DOGU-540574 format. One record per residue (C-alpha): residue in three letters; x, y, z. Coordinates in pm, whole numbers, plus 50000, padded with zeros to 5 digits. Layout:
N
+------+-------+-------+-------+
| code |     x |     y |     z |
+------+-------+-------+-------+
|  ala |     X |     Y |     Z |
...
+------+-------+-------+-------+
//
This chain:
197
+------+-------+-------+-------+
| code |     x |     y |     z |
+------+-------+-------+-------+
|  unk | 56856 | 44284 | 66483 |
|  unk | 57074 | 44387 | 66777 |
|  unk | 57173 | 44730 | 66962 |
|  unk | 57520 | 44832 | 66890 |
|  unk | 57720 | 45114 | 67137 |
|  unk | 57947 | 45220 | 66901 |
|  unk | 58287 | 45396 | 67053 |
|  unk | 58481 | 45652 | 66839 |
|  unk | 58891 | 45666 | 66807 |
|  unk | 59070 | 45901 | 66997 |
|  unk | 59004 | 46162 | 66695 |
|  unk | 58643 | 46165 | 66804 |
|  unk | 58288 | 46113 | 66630 |
|  unk | 58464 | 46179 | 66275 |
|  unk | 58253 | 46085 | 65928 |
|  unk | 58410 | 45741 | 65973 |
|  unk | 58232 | 45695 | 66281 |
|  unk | 57895 | 45824 | 66121 |
|  unk | 57919 | 45590 | 65803 |
|  unk | 58023 | 45307 | 66035 |
|  unk | 57666 | 45392 | 66189 |
|  unk | 57508 | 45431 | 65878 |
|  unk | 57623 | 45088 | 65787 |
|  unk | 57506 | 44916 | 66068 |
|  unk | 57155 | 45094 | 66027 |
|  unk | 57114 | 44972 | 65671 |
|  unk | 57143 | 44640 | 65781 |
|  unk | 56856 | 44678 | 66023 |
|  unk | 57067 | 44709 | 66390 |
|  unk | 56979 | 45003 | 66612 |
|  unk | 57304 | 45195 | 66666 |
|  unk | 57431 | 45438 | 66959 |
|  unk | 57701 | 45637 | 66908 |
|  unk | 57897 | 45682 | 67246 |
|  unk | 58061 | 46075 | 67207 |
|  unk | 58277 | 46082 | 67493 |
|  unk | 58408 | 46469 | 67378 |
|  unk | 58067 | 46658 | 67342 |
|  unk | 58145 | 46682 | 66986 |
|  unk | 58487 | 46770 | 66964 |
|  unk | 58676 | 46632 | 66698 |
|  unk | 59053 | 46640 | 66607 |
|  unk | 59237 | 46643 | 66286 |
|  unk | 59581 | 46543 | 66446 |
|  unk | 59646 | 46247 | 66652 |
|  unk | 59916 | 46418 | 66891 |
|  unk | 59676 | 46646 | 66953 |
|  unk | 59417 | 46415 | 67025 |
|  unk | 59606 | 46253 | 67258 |
|  unk | 59710 | 46537 | 67440 |
|  unk | 59305 | 46540 | 67542 |
|  unk | 59310 | 46202 | 67597 |
|  unk | 59600 | 46262 | 67853 |
|  unk | 59371 | 46559 | 68017 |
|  unk | 59055 | 46387 | 68061 |
|  unk | 59222 | 46080 | 68204 |
|  unk | 59165 | 45704 | 68082 |
|  unk | 58997 | 45631 | 68415 |
|  unk | 58733 | 45926 | 68338 |
|  unk | 58688 | 45809 | 67966 |
|  unk | 58604 | 45434 | 68110 |
|  unk | 58363 | 45567 | 68340 |
|  unk | 58193 | 45758 | 68060 |
|  unk | 58201 | 45514 | 67850 |
|  unk | 58010 | 45272 | 68128 |
|  unk | 57776 | 45572 | 68132 |
|  unk | 57724 | 45574 | 67813 |
|  unk | 57564 | 45278 | 67747 |
|  unk | 57350 | 45275 | 68063 |
|  unk | 57036 | 45303 | 67856 |
|  unk | 57112 | 44981 | 67686 |
|  unk | 56955 | 44651 | 67741 |
|  unk | 57186 | 44386 | 67804 |
|  unk | 57254 | 44201 | 67475 |
|  unk | 57400 | 44495 | 67330 |
|  unk | 57714 | 44476 | 67069 |
|  unk | 58021 | 44646 | 67218 |
|  unk | 58222 | 44803 | 66906 |
|  unk | 58493 | 45069 | 66881 |
|  unk | 58790 | 45175 | 66687 |
|  unk | 59140 | 45254 | 66818 |
|  unk | 59096 | 45427 | 67195 |
|  unk | 58726 | 45323 | 67136 |
|  unk | 58825 | 44971 | 67120 |
|  unk | 58957 | 45017 | 67463 |
|  unk | 58626 | 45143 | 67552 |
|  unk | 58445 | 44871 | 67396 |
|  unk | 58688 | 44618 | 67575 |
|  unk | 58599 | 44771 | 67903 |
|  unk | 58228 | 44803 | 67837 |
|  unk | 58212 | 44460 | 67797 |
|  unk | 58365 | 44352 | 68107 |
|  unk | 58118 | 44549 | 68272 |
|  unk | 57784 | 44494 | 68115 |
|  unk | 57619 | 44184 | 67954 |
|  unk | 57708 | 44208 | 67552 |
|  unk | 57616 | 43963 | 67301 |
|  unk | 57958 | 44029 | 67122 |
|  unk | 58241 | 44280 | 67079 |
|  unk | 58419 | 44424 | 66717 |
|  unk | 58719 | 44594 | 66782 |
|  unk | 58879 | 44775 | 66478 |
|  unk | 59270 | 44934 | 66491 |
|  unk | 59310 | 44838 | 66876 |
|  unk | 59308 | 44610 | 67165 |
|  unk | 59424 | 44637 | 67524 |
|  unk | 59557 | 44371 | 67740 |
|  unk | 59252 | 44294 | 68029 |
|  unk | 59528 | 44406 | 68293 |
|  unk | 59541 | 44767 | 68117 |
|  unk | 59156 | 44786 | 68193 |
|  unk | 59159 | 44677 | 68554 |
|  unk | 58975 | 44384 | 68441 |
|  unk | 59028 | 44050 | 68590 |
|  unk | 58869 | 43805 | 68325 |
|  unk | 58669 | 43836 | 68023 |
|  unk | 58351 | 43732 | 67983 |
|  unk | 58288 | 43351 | 67989 |
|  unk | 58268 | 43275 | 67625 |
|  unk | 58189 | 43612 | 67491 |
|  unk | 58275 | 43651 | 67101 |
|  unk | 58502 | 43877 | 66944 |
|  unk | 58658 | 44031 | 66602 |
|  unk | 58931 | 44219 | 66601 |
|  unk | 59039 | 44393 | 66255 |
|  unk | 59398 | 44533 | 66205 |
|  unk | 59608 | 44690 | 65963 |
|  unk | 59958 | 44550 | 65869 |
|  unk | 60100 | 44873 | 65821 |
|  unk | 59949 | 45029 | 66095 |
|  unk | 60199 | 45270 | 66241 |
|  unk | 60000 | 45297 | 66561 |
|  unk | 59952 | 44927 | 66605 |
|  unk | 60117 | 44746 | 66948 |
|  unk | 60127 | 44386 | 66870 |
|  unk | 60191 | 44305 | 67194 |
|  unk | 59893 | 44457 | 67327 |
|  unk | 59719 | 44291 | 67065 |
|  unk | 59863 | 43944 | 67142 |
|  unk | 59828 | 43983 | 67539 |
|  unk | 59455 | 44082 | 67488 |
|  unk | 59391 | 43738 | 67231 |
|  unk | 59561 | 43546 | 67563 |
|  unk | 59333 | 43706 | 67762 |
|  unk | 59019 | 43631 | 67607 |
|  unk | 59105 | 43262 | 67539 |
|  unk | 58899 | 43037 | 67483 |
|  unk | 58621 | 43289 | 67377 |
|  unk | 58536 | 43272 | 67052 |
|  unk | 58741 | 43492 | 66861 |
|  unk | 58809 | 43631 | 66490 |
|  unk | 59130 | 43812 | 66403 |
|  unk | 59138 | 43987 | 66069 |
|  unk | 59442 | 44155 | 65928 |
|  unk | 59401 | 44404 | 65611 |
|  unk | 59719 | 44470 | 65368 |
|  unk | 59685 | 44828 | 65468 |
|  unk | 59905 | 45065 | 65674 |
|  unk | 59629 | 45334 | 65813 |
|  unk | 59549 | 45348 | 66124 |
|  unk | 59166 | 45458 | 66090 |
|  unk | 59167 | 45291 | 65704 |
|  unk | 58782 | 45310 | 65724 |
|  unk | 58731 | 45660 | 65718 |
|  unk | 58676 | 45799 | 65436 |
|  unk | 58795 | 46153 | 65565 |
|  unk | 59138 | 46101 | 65559 |
|  unk | 59277 | 46010 | 65248 |
|  unk | 59629 | 45895 | 65353 |
|  unk | 59479 | 45625 | 65556 |
|  unk | 59135 | 45552 | 65408 |
|  unk | 59105 | 45222 | 65172 |
|  unk | 58778 | 45156 | 65027 |
|  unk | 58842 | 44778 | 64928 |
|  unk | 58975 | 44747 | 65292 |
|  unk | 58691 | 44869 | 65420 |
|  unk | 58427 | 44695 | 65238 |
|  unk | 58592 | 44365 | 65361 |
|  unk | 58553 | 44464 | 65715 |
|  unk | 58205 | 44559 | 65684 |
|  unk | 58131 | 44225 | 65522 |
|  unk | 58300 | 44037 | 65799 |
|  unk | 58146 | 44259 | 66082 |
|  unk | 57775 | 44266 | 65925 |
|  unk | 57835 | 43873 | 65929 |
|  unk | 57941 | 43857 | 66286 |
|  unk | 57661 | 44096 | 66441 |
|  unk | 57388 | 43932 | 66242 |
|  unk | 57529 | 43582 | 66359 |
|  unk | 57529 | 43724 | 66730 |
|  unk | 57161 | 43875 | 66740 |
|  unk | 57083 | 43519 | 66612 |
|  unk | 57199 | 43375 | 66927 |
|  unk | 56939 | 43279 | 67161 |
|  unk | 57069 | 43415 | 67456 |
|  unk | 57291 | 43732 | 67494 |
|  unk | 57587 | 43739 | 67783 |
+------+-------+-------+-------+
//
């Protein structure tokens, strides 16, 4: 179908990321998981956030672009939480077919990007009760990408990483199933377009 670059959350390549990759591969897509932590995984958001601070966001952004260097143009950039920002950044640096953001979105100014690629479609998936959600950033991102095709889906759950079964306090099976139904439809649709951006 298409190639997909998958960016992990602030917690690293947890089972939720591997589950996401498996679901995408089962649908016929080629998935490249970009591990920006070299295998390191966290259970605690504060500890993970401190790790990101030590690395620095500019270094992570550079690593994100380097992580997709071998992919041909026309891939889908997808990411969770902190990885959603990485997917956005990559989409402003490379020719992508679409972008899938889960549990996060950043205003383009935060990434130092001037404009969203013309017509590049986006899906944004968020939890209504996510304690880590920044609604102002979500709204600013949606203004930044207009008039590109955008789908926004809000789920009636409270977990930040609600698709990760290894986080039982956050995971929601029904919301996860619906998210993947929508995401797979999106990926199939952009893969079918005659010319990728």
